[in-house]
VMD Tcl script that builds the backbone (N, CA, C; Angstrom):
set m [mol new atoms 447]
animate dup $m
set s [atomselect $m all]
$s set {name element resname resid chain x y z} {
  {N N MET 1 A 60.712 80.508 56.946}
  {CA C MET 1 A 60.459 79.680 57.629}
  {C C MET 1 A 61.848 78.987 58.193}
  {N N ARG 2 A 62.708 78.689 57.042}
  {CA C ARG 2 A 64.139 77.950 57.243}
  {C C ARG 2 A 64.837 78.984 58.065}
  {N N LYS 3 A 64.844 80.159 57.875}
  {CA C LYS 3 A 65.689 80.958 58.716}
  {C C LYS 3 A 65.275 81.057 60.156}
  {N N ILE 4 A 63.842 80.857 60.607}
  {CA C ILE 4 A 63.400 80.523 61.778}
  {C C ILE 4 A 64.074 79.611 62.608}
  {N N TYR 5 A 64.091 78.425 61.887}
  {CA C TYR 5 A 64.535 77.134 62.434}
  {C C TYR 5 A 65.953 77.242 62.533}
  {N N PHE 6 A 66.687 77.937 61.639}
  {CA C PHE 6 A 68.326 78.047 61.546}
  {C C PHE 6 A 68.490 78.941 62.862}
  {N N LEU 7 A 67.734 79.898 63.196}
  {CA C LEU 7 A 68.073 80.917 64.367}
  {C C LEU 7 A 67.911 80.090 65.471}
  {N N ILE 8 A 66.868 79.310 65.549}
  {CA C ILE 8 A 66.558 78.453 66.941}
  {C C ILE 8 A 67.696 77.591 67.112}
  {N N LYS 9 A 68.189 76.792 66.183}
  {CA C LYS 9 A 69.123 76.029 66.276}
  {C C LYS 9 A 70.442 76.745 66.725}
  {N N ILE 10 A 70.741 77.846 66.268}
  {CA C ILE 10 A 71.780 78.625 66.595}
  {C C ILE 10 A 71.618 79.160 68.069}
  {N N LEU 11 A 70.546 79.496 68.350}
  {CA C LEU 11 A 69.941 79.915 69.765}
  {C C LEU 11 A 70.318 78.822 70.917}
  {N N ILE 12 A 70.047 77.517 70.539}
  {CA C ILE 12 A 69.995 76.371 71.537}
  {C C ILE 12 A 71.446 75.920 71.602}
  {N N ILE 13 A 72.287 75.849 70.458}
  {CA C ILE 13 A 73.685 75.730 70.479}
  {C C ILE 13 A 74.298 76.877 71.399}
  {N N TYR 14 A 74.037 77.939 71.218}
  {CA C TYR 14 A 74.812 79.011 71.937}
  {C C TYR 14 A 74.607 78.746 73.525}
  {N N CYS 15 A 73.235 78.420 73.968}
  {CA C CYS 15 A 72.819 78.259 75.239}
  {C C CYS 15 A 73.432 77.061 75.769}
  {N N PHE 16 A 73.544 76.079 75.139}
  {CA C PHE 16 A 74.322 74.861 75.396}
  {C C PHE 16 A 75.757 75.174 75.839}
  {N N ILE 17 A 76.605 75.837 74.932}
  {CA C ILE 17 A 77.976 76.209 75.061}
  {C C ILE 17 A 78.090 77.094 76.332}
  {N N PHE 18 A 77.145 78.072 76.413}
  {CA C PHE 18 A 77.355 78.961 77.620}
  {C C PHE 18 A 77.088 78.287 78.959}
  {N N SER 19 A 76.036 77.330 79.000}
  {CA C SER 19 A 75.878 76.707 80.149}
  {C C SER 19 A 77.005 75.833 80.609}
  {N N ILE 20 A 77.732 75.298 79.691}
  {CA C ILE 20 A 78.910 74.361 79.901}
  {C C ILE 20 A 80.070 75.219 80.409}
  {N N SER 21 A 80.459 76.321 79.636}
  {CA C SER 21 A 81.547 77.144 80.180}
  {C C SER 21 A 81.093 77.918 81.518}
  {N N PHE 22 A 79.810 78.154 81.768}
  {CA C PHE 22 A 79.418 78.861 83.121}
  {C C PHE 22 A 79.694 77.693 84.177}
  {N N ALA 23 A 79.236 76.442 83.989}
  {CA C ALA 23 A 79.385 75.416 84.869}
  {C C ALA 23 A 80.964 75.284 85.241}
  {N N ALA 24 A 81.920 75.412 84.105}
  {CA C ALA 24 A 83.278 75.129 84.312}
  {C C ALA 24 A 83.854 76.366 85.225}
  {N N LYS 25 A 83.537 77.597 84.924}
  {CA C LYS 25 A 83.981 78.560 85.565}
  {C C LYS 25 A 83.491 78.611 87.061}
  {N N SER 26 A 82.194 78.100 87.444}
  {CA C SER 26 A 81.829 78.249 88.850}
  {C C SER 26 A 82.682 77.284 89.593}
  {N N SER 27 A 83.210 76.175 88.988}
  {CA C SER 27 A 83.834 75.140 89.829}
  {C C SER 27 A 85.362 75.317 90.182}
  {N N TYR 28 A 86.152 76.572 89.312}
  {CA C TYR 28 A 87.456 76.828 89.409}
  {C C TYR 28 A 87.756 77.131 90.801}
  {N N PHE 29 A 86.714 77.850 91.546}
  {CA C PHE 29 A 87.014 78.334 92.862}
  {C C PHE 29 A 86.946 77.033 93.955}
  {N N ASP 30 A 85.910 76.423 93.611}
  {CA C ASP 30 A 85.721 74.972 94.407}
  {C C ASP 30 A 87.031 74.128 94.433}
  {N N GLN 31 A 87.398 73.806 93.101}
  {CA C GLN 31 A 88.609 72.958 92.877}
  {C C GLN 31 A 89.743 73.563 93.649}
  {N N GLY 32 A 90.002 74.744 93.434}
  {CA C GLY 32 A 91.069 75.707 94.141}
  {C C GLY 32 A 91.087 75.291 95.672}
  {N N LYS 33 A 89.941 75.659 96.214}
  {CA C LYS 33 A 89.825 75.500 97.583}
  {C C LYS 33 A 90.010 73.983 98.110}
  {N N LYS 34 A 89.590 73.065 97.399}
  {CA C LYS 34 A 89.605 71.716 97.929}
  {C C LYS 34 A 91.351 71.246 97.777}
  {N N LEU 35 A 91.859 71.999 96.508}
  {CA C LEU 35 A 93.420 71.640 96.768}
  {C C LEU 35 A 94.192 72.336 97.728}
  {N N PHE 36 A 93.591 73.497 98.085}
  {CA C PHE 36 A 94.351 74.389 99.127}
  {C C PHE 36 A 94.073 73.621 100.434}
  {N N GLU 37 A 92.948 73.186 100.666}
  {CA C GLU 37 A 92.877 72.378 101.860}
  {C C GLU 37 A 93.700 71.268 102.060}
  {N N LYS 38 A 94.048 70.530 100.962}
  {CA C LYS 38 A 94.835 69.532 100.976}
  {C C LYS 38 A 96.239 69.824 100.903}
  {N N LYS 39 A 96.506 71.282 101.048}
  {CA C LYS 39 A 98.096 71.894 101.018}
  {C C LYS 39 A 98.751 71.786 99.921}
  {N N GLU 40 A 97.813 71.593 98.702}
  {CA C GLU 40 A 98.502 71.459 97.297}
  {C C GLU 40 A 98.503 72.980 96.811}
  {N N PHE 41 A 99.379 73.956 97.256}
  {CA C PHE 41 A 99.071 75.174 97.135}
  {C C PHE 41 A 99.420 75.656 95.674}
  {N N ASN 42 A 100.497 75.130 94.923}
  {CA C ASN 42 A 100.771 75.540 93.366}
  {C C ASN 42 A 99.516 75.018 92.593}
  {N N ASN 43 A 99.055 73.829 92.925}
  {CA C ASN 43 A 97.845 73.505 92.060}
  {C C ASN 43 A 96.689 74.282 92.193}
  {N N SER 44 A 96.411 74.733 93.489}
  {CA C SER 44 A 95.118 75.327 93.814}
  {C C SER 44 A 95.273 76.772 93.363}
  {N N LYS 45 A 96.598 77.283 93.242}
  {CA C LYS 45 A 96.904 78.657 92.929}
  {C C LYS 45 A 96.314 78.865 91.424}
  {N N ILE 46 A 96.418 77.851 90.540}
  {CA C ILE 46 A 96.214 77.688 89.105}
  {C C ILE 46 A 94.654 77.972 89.081}
  {N N PHE 47 A 93.985 77.061 89.809}
  {CA C PHE 47 A 92.344 77.309 90.054}
  {C C PHE 47 A 91.941 78.581 90.209}
  {N N PHE 48 A 92.446 79.104 91.419}
  {CA C PHE 48 A 92.058 80.630 91.795}
  {C C PHE 48 A 92.394 81.443 90.636}
  {N N GLU 49 A 93.595 81.513 89.885}
  {CA C GLU 49 A 93.853 82.367 88.908}
  {C C GLU 49 A 92.913 82.251 87.656}
  {N N LYS 50 A 92.416 80.860 87.533}
  {CA C LYS 50 A 91.455 80.794 86.336}
  {C C LYS 50 A 90.156 81.208 86.803}
  {N N ASP 51 A 89.750 81.242 88.054}
  {CA C ASP 51 A 88.374 81.751 88.479}
  {C C ASP 51 A 88.462 83.338 88.374}
  {N N ILE 52 A 89.669 83.981 88.817}
  {CA C ILE 52 A 89.713 85.129 88.506}
  {C C ILE 52 A 89.550 85.833 86.974}
  {N N VAL 53 A 90.146 84.875 86.216}
  {CA C VAL 53 A 89.913 85.277 84.645}
  {C C VAL 53 A 88.581 85.320 84.233}
  {N N PHE 54 A 87.696 84.195 84.894}
  {CA C PHE 54 A 86.355 84.405 84.566}
  {C C PHE 54 A 85.527 85.389 85.220}
  {N N ASN 55 A 85.935 85.510 86.304}
  {CA C ASN 55 A 85.265 86.281 87.189}
  {C C ASN 55 A 86.249 87.281 88.201}
  {N N PRO 56 A 86.493 88.368 87.458}
  {CA C PRO 56 A 87.548 89.363 87.942}
  {C C PRO 56 A 87.190 90.014 89.398}
  {N N LYS 57 A 86.053 89.822 89.792}
  {CA C LYS 57 A 85.375 90.328 91.053}
  {C C LYS 57 A 85.278 89.247 92.208}
  {N N SER 58 A 86.091 88.141 91.893}
  {CA C SER 58 A 86.160 87.088 92.748}
  {C C SER 58 A 87.116 87.351 94.097}
  {N N GLU 59 A 86.416 87.815 95.157}
  {CA C GLU 59 A 86.927 88.304 96.217}
  {C C GLU 59 A 87.583 87.035 96.951}
  {N N LYS 60 A 87.105 85.932 97.049}
  {CA C LYS 60 A 87.431 84.748 97.638}
  {C C LYS 60 A 88.762 84.292 96.998}
  {N N SER 61 A 88.872 84.431 95.724}
  {CA C SER 61 A 89.954 83.906 95.063}
  {C C SER 61 A 91.427 84.620 95.251}
  {N N TYR 62 A 90.846 85.955 95.299}
  {CA C TYR 62 A 92.063 86.913 95.592}
  {C C TYR 62 A 92.601 86.557 97.083}
  {N N LEU 63 A 91.697 86.366 98.138}
  {CA C LEU 63 A 92.183 86.061 99.430}
  {C C LEU 63 A 92.702 84.715 99.468}
  {N N TYR 64 A 92.448 83.606 98.768}
  {CA C TYR 64 A 93.093 82.501 98.796}
  {C C TYR 64 A 94.518 82.523 98.175}
  {N N LEU 65 A 94.578 83.420 97.220}
  {CA C LEU 65 A 95.958 83.631 96.589}
  {C C LEU 65 A 96.942 84.320 97.544}
  {N N ALA 66 A 96.224 85.307 98.372}
  {CA C ALA 66 A 96.980 85.973 99.192}
  {C C ALA 66 A 97.553 85.043 100.409}
  {N N LYS 67 A 96.701 84.090 100.503}
  {CA C LYS 67 A 97.203 83.134 101.609}
  {C C LYS 67 A 98.165 82.205 101.139}
  {N N ILE 68 A 98.027 81.871 99.774}
  {CA C ILE 68 A 99.187 80.984 99.244}
  {C C ILE 68 A 100.586 81.819 99.112}
  {N N PHE 69 A 100.558 83.082 98.713}
  {CA C PHE 69 A 101.582 83.886 98.739}
  {C C PHE 69 A 102.179 84.289 100.045}
  {N N ASP 70 A 101.450 84.276 101.109}
  {CA C ASP 70 A 101.847 84.465 102.534}
  {C C ASP 70 A 102.691 83.072 103.016}
  {N N LYS 71 A 102.070 81.906 102.621}
  {CA C LYS 71 A 102.973 80.807 102.929}
  {C C LYS 71 A 104.127 80.756 102.091}
  {N N ASP 72 A 104.321 81.319 100.683}
  {CA C ASP 72 A 105.442 81.223 100.177}
  {C C ASP 72 A 106.432 82.538 100.397}
  {N N ASN 73 A 106.113 83.224 101.400}
  {CA C ASN 73 A 106.847 84.381 101.853}
  {C C ASN 73 A 106.731 85.433 100.755}
  {N N ASN 74 A 105.961 85.434 100.026}
  {CA C ASN 74 A 105.957 86.517 98.635}
  {C C ASN 74 A 105.273 87.609 99.097}
  {N N ASP 75 A 105.694 88.541 99.893}
  {CA C ASP 75 A 104.966 89.636 100.354}
  {C C ASP 75 A 104.468 90.450 99.325}
  {N N LEU 76 A 105.095 90.775 98.203}
  {CA C LEU 76 A 104.727 91.715 97.251}
  {C C LEU 76 A 103.384 91.208 96.577}
  {N N GLU 77 A 103.323 89.787 96.200}
  {CA C GLU 77 A 102.033 89.267 95.692}
  {C C GLU 77 A 101.067 89.128 96.736}
  {N N GLN 78 A 101.421 88.760 97.916}
  {CA C GLN 78 A 100.361 88.736 98.969}
  {C C GLN 78 A 99.771 90.157 99.195}
  {N N GLU 79 A 100.477 91.257 99.226}
  {CA C GLU 79 A 99.913 92.494 99.313}
  {C C GLU 79 A 98.931 93.155 98.058}
  {N N ILE 80 A 99.486 92.590 97.030}
  {CA C ILE 80 A 98.568 92.900 95.652}
  {C C ILE 80 A 97.285 92.197 95.734}
  {N N ASN 81 A 97.238 90.967 96.273}
  {CA C ASN 81 A 96.053 90.115 96.280}
  {C C ASN 81 A 95.274 90.906 97.439}
  {N N LEU 82 A 95.735 91.070 98.551}
  {CA C LEU 82 A 94.962 91.640 99.584}
  {C C LEU 82 A 94.512 92.966 99.146}
  {N N LYS 83 A 95.122 93.779 98.577}
  {CA C LYS 83 A 94.610 95.057 98.170}
  {C C LYS 83 A 93.414 94.774 97.190}
  {N N ASN 84 A 93.533 93.667 96.391}
  {CA C ASN 84 A 92.249 93.515 95.559}
  {C C ASN 84 A 91.133 93.121 96.224}
  {N N VAL 85 A 91.360 92.488 97.437}
  {CA C VAL 85 A 90.192 92.012 97.989}
  {C C VAL 85 A 89.605 93.175 98.702}
  {N N LEU 86 A 90.364 94.077 99.283}
  {CA C LEU 86 A 90.015 95.237 100.065}
  {C C LEU 86 A 89.284 96.198 99.136}
  {N N LEU 87 A 89.649 96.321 97.695}
  {CA C LEU 87 A 89.069 97.122 96.762}
  {C C LEU 87 A 87.575 96.363 96.599}
  {N N LEU 88 A 87.417 95.113 96.408}
  {CA C LEU 88 A 86.166 94.563 96.185}
  {C C LEU 88 A 85.276 94.575 97.392}
  {N N ASN 89 A 85.869 94.425 98.492}
  {CA C ASN 89 A 84.916 94.447 99.752}
  {C C ASN 89 A 85.869 95.219 100.944}
  {N N PRO 90 A 85.801 96.445 101.056}
  {CA C PRO 90 A 86.773 97.223 102.166}
  {C C PRO 90 A 86.364 96.650 103.544}
  {N N LYS 91 A 85.415 95.894 103.557}
  {CA C LYS 91 A 84.944 95.232 105.078}
  {C C LYS 91 A 85.429 93.797 105.420}
  {N N ASN 92 A 86.101 93.334 104.396}
  {CA C ASN 92 A 86.566 91.889 104.666}
  {C C ASN 92 A 87.535 91.851 105.770}
  {N N ASP 93 A 87.184 91.350 106.894}
  {CA C ASP 93 A 87.957 91.514 108.143}
  {C C ASP 93 A 89.089 90.579 107.992}
  {N N GLU 94 A 88.867 89.376 107.263}
  {CA C GLU 94 A 90.082 88.442 107.433}
  {C C GLU 94 A 91.070 89.168 106.421}
  {N N ALA 95 A 90.780 89.639 105.285}
  {CA C ALA 95 A 91.882 90.523 104.464}
  {C C ALA 95 A 92.530 91.653 105.319}
  {N N ILE 96 A 91.846 92.283 105.827}
  {CA C ILE 96 A 92.402 93.317 106.776}
  {C C ILE 96 A 93.269 92.826 107.858}
  {N N TYR 97 A 93.015 91.867 108.449}
  {CA C TYR 97 A 93.832 91.155 109.692}
  {C C TYR 97 A 95.078 90.486 108.891}
  {N N MET 98 A 94.865 90.033 107.636}
  {CA C MET 98 A 96.205 89.602 107.070}
  {C C MET 98 A 97.167 90.775 106.692}
  {N N PHE 99 A 96.480 91.781 106.063}
  {CA C PHE 99 A 97.163 92.884 105.717}
  {C C PHE 99 A 97.835 93.675 106.997}
  {N N VAL 100 A 97.201 93.735 108.202}
  {CA C VAL 100 A 97.874 94.233 109.138}
  {C C VAL 100 A 99.099 93.418 109.588}
  {N N LEU 101 A 98.758 92.318 109.686}
  {CA C LEU 101 A 100.005 91.312 109.957}
  {C C LEU 101 A 101.239 91.547 108.821}
  {N N LEU 102 A 100.809 91.584 107.561}
  {CA C LEU 102 A 101.916 91.895 106.623}
  {C C LEU 102 A 102.718 93.384 106.881}
  {N N LYS 103 A 101.964 94.318 107.225}
  {CA C LYS 103 A 102.605 95.499 107.456}
  {C C LYS 103 A 103.186 95.561 108.888}
  {N N ILE 104 A 102.852 94.818 109.842}
  {CA C ILE 104 A 103.648 94.666 111.039}
  {C C ILE 104 A 105.095 93.894 110.567}
  {N N LYS 105 A 104.912 92.745 109.727}
  {CA C LYS 105 A 106.131 92.111 109.253}
  {C C LYS 105 A 107.078 93.000 108.531}
  {N N GLN 106 A 106.448 93.788 107.685}
  {CA C GLN 106 A 107.357 94.971 107.062}
  {C C GLN 106 A 107.598 96.210 107.818}
  {N N SER 107 A 107.447 96.085 109.262}
  {CA C SER 107 A 107.694 97.284 110.041}
  {C C SER 107 A 107.098 98.483 109.422}
  {N N ASP 108 A 106.034 98.767 108.892}
  {CA C ASP 108 A 105.167 99.721 108.339}
  {C C ASP 108 A 104.292 100.322 109.313}
  {N N TYR 109 A 104.917 101.091 110.400}
  {CA C TYR 109 A 104.130 101.466 111.376}
  {C C TYR 109 A 102.884 102.071 111.086}
  {N N SER 110 A 102.971 103.339 110.203}
  {CA C SER 110 A 101.892 104.022 109.912}
  {C C SER 110 A 100.617 103.270 109.281}
  {N N LYS 111 A 100.870 102.487 108.287}
  {CA C LYS 111 A 100.018 101.584 107.602}
  {C C LYS 111 A 99.421 100.695 108.622}
  {N N ALA 112 A 100.160 99.972 109.425}
  {CA C ALA 112 A 99.525 98.937 110.385}
  {C C ALA 112 A 98.640 99.470 111.513}
  {N N LYS 113 A 98.822 100.872 111.985}
  {CA C LYS 113 A 98.252 101.701 112.734}
  {C C LYS 113 A 96.751 101.901 112.090}
  {N N GLU 114 A 96.847 102.363 110.915}
  {CA C GLU 114 A 95.628 102.794 110.015}
  {C C GLU 114 A 94.923 101.580 109.887}
  {N N MET 115 A 95.276 100.416 109.366}
  {CA C MET 115 A 94.723 99.198 109.308}
  {C C MET 115 A 93.896 98.617 110.546}
  {N N ILE 116 A 94.762 98.609 111.546}
  {CA C ILE 116 A 94.182 98.361 112.907}
  {C C ILE 116 A 92.894 98.964 113.265}
  {N N GLU 117 A 92.973 100.221 113.014}
  {CA C GLU 117 A 91.796 101.148 113.367}
  {C C GLU 117 A 90.625 100.813 112.464}
  {N N ARG 118 A 90.973 100.296 111.218}
  {CA C ARG 118 A 89.939 99.953 110.208}
  {C C ARG 118 A 89.442 98.583 110.797}
  {N N PHE 119 A 90.222 97.708 111.189}
  {CA C PHE 119 A 89.730 96.451 111.590}
  {C C PHE 119 A 89.102 96.409 112.907}
  {N N ASP 120 A 89.309 97.530 113.645}
  {CA C ASP 120 A 88.463 97.643 114.910}
  {C C ASP 120 A 86.987 98.128 114.576}
  {N N LEU 121 A 86.809 98.721 113.415}
  {CA C LEU 121 A 85.481 99.118 112.990}
  {C C LEU 121 A 84.691 98.217 112.088}
  {N N VAL 122 A 85.424 97.147 111.626}
  {CA C VAL 122 A 84.528 96.346 110.717}
  {C C VAL 122 A 84.646 94.768 111.120}
  {N N CYS 123 A 85.429 94.594 112.189}
  {CA C CYS 123 A 85.651 93.219 112.425}
  {C C CYS 123 A 84.391 92.357 112.876}
  {N N MET 124 A 84.304 91.202 112.293}
  {CA C MET 124 A 82.938 90.501 112.467}
  {C C MET 124 A 83.439 88.931 113.087}
  {N N SER 125 A 84.099 88.361 112.095}
  {CA C SER 125 A 84.382 86.928 112.408}
  {C C SER 125 A 85.857 86.632 112.753}
  {N N PHE 126 A 86.610 87.902 112.895}
  {CA C PHE 126 A 88.064 87.780 113.277}
  {C C PHE 126 A 88.109 88.601 114.592}
  {N N CYS 127 A 87.229 89.109 115.323}
  {CA C CYS 127 A 87.373 89.998 116.383}
  {C C CYS 127 A 88.226 89.488 117.425}
  {N N GLY 128 A 88.372 87.906 117.483}
  {CA C GLY 128 A 89.183 87.394 118.475}
  {C C GLY 128 A 90.506 87.686 118.246}
  {N N LYS 129 A 90.858 88.090 117.144}
  {CA C LYS 129 A 92.384 88.377 116.836}
  {C C LYS 129 A 92.716 89.661 117.294}
  {N N LYS 130 A 91.971 90.669 117.744}
  {CA C LYS 130 A 92.307 92.041 118.003}
  {C C LYS 130 A 93.433 91.986 119.135}
  {N N LYS 131 A 93.525 91.075 119.862}
  {CA C LYS 131 A 94.440 91.230 121.158}
  {C C LYS 131 A 95.855 90.829 120.474}
  {N N GLU 132 A 96.024 89.722 119.662}
  {CA C GLU 132 A 96.901 89.240 119.042}
  {C C GLU 132 A 97.552 90.353 118.155}
  {N N ILE 133 A 96.760 91.159 117.296}
  {CA C ILE 133 A 97.254 92.198 116.519}
  {C C ILE 133 A 97.929 93.286 117.360}
  {N N ARG 134 A 96.919 93.621 118.477}
  {CA C ARG 134 A 97.671 94.827 119.220}
  {C C ARG 134 A 99.024 94.348 119.848}
  {N N GLU 135 A 99.220 93.202 120.285}
  {CA C GLU 135 A 100.343 92.663 120.880}
  {C C GLU 135 A 101.604 92.870 119.776}
  {N N LYS 136 A 101.337 92.480 118.591}
  {CA C LYS 136 A 102.395 92.472 117.591}
  {C C LYS 136 A 102.633 93.774 117.360}
  {N N PHE 137 A 101.548 94.786 117.226}
  {CA C PHE 137 A 101.677 96.094 116.672}
  {C C PHE 137 A 102.670 96.671 117.973}
  {N N ASN 138 A 102.319 96.521 119.203}
  {CA C ASN 138 A 103.057 97.152 120.261}
  {C C ASN 138 A 104.586 96.864 120.218}
  {N N LYS 139 A 105.028 95.638 119.698}
  {CA C LYS 139 A 106.434 95.189 119.643}
  {C C LYS 139 A 107.027 96.137 118.577}
  {N N LEU 140 A 106.182 96.632 117.417}
  {CA C LEU 140 A 106.591 97.443 116.398}
  {C C LEU 140 A 106.629 98.871 116.661}
  {N N THR 141 A 105.709 99.202 117.865}
  {CA C THR 141 A 105.566 100.670 118.248}
  {C C THR 141 A 106.801 101.162 118.770}
  {N N PRO 142 A 107.129 102.579 118.368}
  {CA C PRO 142 A 108.125 103.169 119.050}
  {C C PRO 142 A 107.748 103.530 120.554}
  {N N GLU 143 A 108.704 103.638 121.332}
  {CA C GLU 143 A 108.380 103.681 122.783}
  {C C GLU 143 A 107.454 104.695 123.208}
  {N N ASN 144 A 107.743 105.983 122.585}
  {CA C ASN 144 A 106.803 107.163 122.871}
  {C C ASN 144 A 105.415 107.231 122.428}
  {N N ASP 145 A 105.110 106.245 121.628}
  {CA C ASP 145 A 103.812 106.007 121.024}
  {C C ASP 145 A 103.014 105.034 121.737}
  {N N LYS 146 A 103.708 104.149 122.413}
  {CA C LYS 146 A 102.940 103.164 123.191}
  {C C LYS 146 A 101.893 103.372 124.351}
  {N N ASP 147 A 102.088 104.690 124.878}
  {CA C ASP 147 A 101.203 105.107 125.683}
  {C C ASP 147 A 99.847 105.488 125.180}
  {N N HIS 148 A 99.811 105.935 123.797}
  {CA C HIS 148 A 98.633 106.259 123.214}
  {C C HIS 148 A 97.686 105.208 122.827}
  {N N ASN 149 A 98.033 103.909 122.848}
  {CA C ASN 149 A 97.318 102.832 122.424}
  {C C ASN 149 A 96.485 102.375 123.470}
}
mol reanalyze $m
mol bondsrecalc $m
mol representation Tube
mol addrep $m
């Protein structure tokens, strides 16, 4: 009988600790987003990274990290985080949009063209950005290819 009570106590303690850690994990993204909106990018980055540690499939945290690295002009880290978003959700139109802009900035004509085609297929909330992307891409496009777009 003592063993059963002991096991029940252990189970209750375990559930209590697990619920506390779960609550902390779920709030990392929310805290990071609040700091991001206040333009406290370095502080928000820490919370997004913590969220990813506890939830490696946190598409939103990777996206916000990409936004932070975009503001810091850190193209390499931005690209890594955008690729992570697109691995988790290939139809994330905001990530595709940001990736297209990054590739245009890097003058990567072929990858930008590929991503624009992908954007055209999946755009939902960022469809209004198609014209902007096309205009920026056309500035990058070699003269003999402009007729094909």
